[in-house]
C-alpha positions, 0 to 999 in steps of 0.5 A: 501346502495342505488343503482341508476339505469339510463335508457339508451336504448329504447324498441322497439325491446326488448322482452316483460319480459324486457319491464315488468321488466323495467316498474316493476322498474319504467324505463318507458323513457329513461333518467330517474333515480329511486333509489333503495335499494341494496337487492337481489330482485332489484339486479336480476331485475337489472341483468336481464335488464342490456342490457338497463340500467346502475346502481352503488351506489350513494352517499350523495352529488350526492342524495342531488343534484338529489333531488334538481334540479331534485325531484318533489312533484307532477306535476310542484312542485319541491324539496326545501331546505325549504321544506326538513326541514319542513318535517323532520327537518334537512338539506337536505345534512344530510338526504340524508347520512341518507337515503344512510346508510339506516337509513330514508326513501326517501319515507318521503319526499313524491318525485314522485320517477322517476327522468327525467334526461337530456342527458349527457353533453359530451355523453356516453363513447365512445363505445356508448349505445350499449357497457358494461361499463367493454368494454367501453360503457354505459350499465351494472353496474359501481360501483362508476362512476355511480355518474359522469354519474349523475351529467353530466346527472342533 
C-alpha cells in the first residue's frame, strides 16, 4: 500500500522539529505531494506533522493520472506513456497497480520525488485549512478520500 501526503499549510510559525520533519518528507512548499510507503517510520512522521498536511491511501488510477500530468523526469521534461513503456515494458496503468501492491518501485521511472500540484478547484473542505478532516476541515488522515482531493488538484 502506498500513501500520498499533500502539504496544505505553510510553516511560518511552525516549530523547528515540524519544519525539519516536513523537509525530511520532501514537502518543502504548499500544494506539494509525495508518495510514501505505508510503514511505521513514515506513519510516525506523518502523524507528527498532521497539522500541516493531509494524507491517505492512493489508488492506481489516481497514481497514473498524477504521474502523467504532474510527473517530471528532469527540469522541463514530463513523463509520457511512451517513456513509461520504454522504461518498464508495460502500460502505465498496469505499472501503477504493481506499485500500489508493492511489487514494483516508482523509482524505476526516474521520476522526481515531489509532485507540484495546483490549489484544489472548488477549494478545500468547508471549515478550511486549520481544522482536521474529521471535523470538516482539510488536515490530517483522510483515507481513500485523498484520491478525490488529488483529482481536484491535478
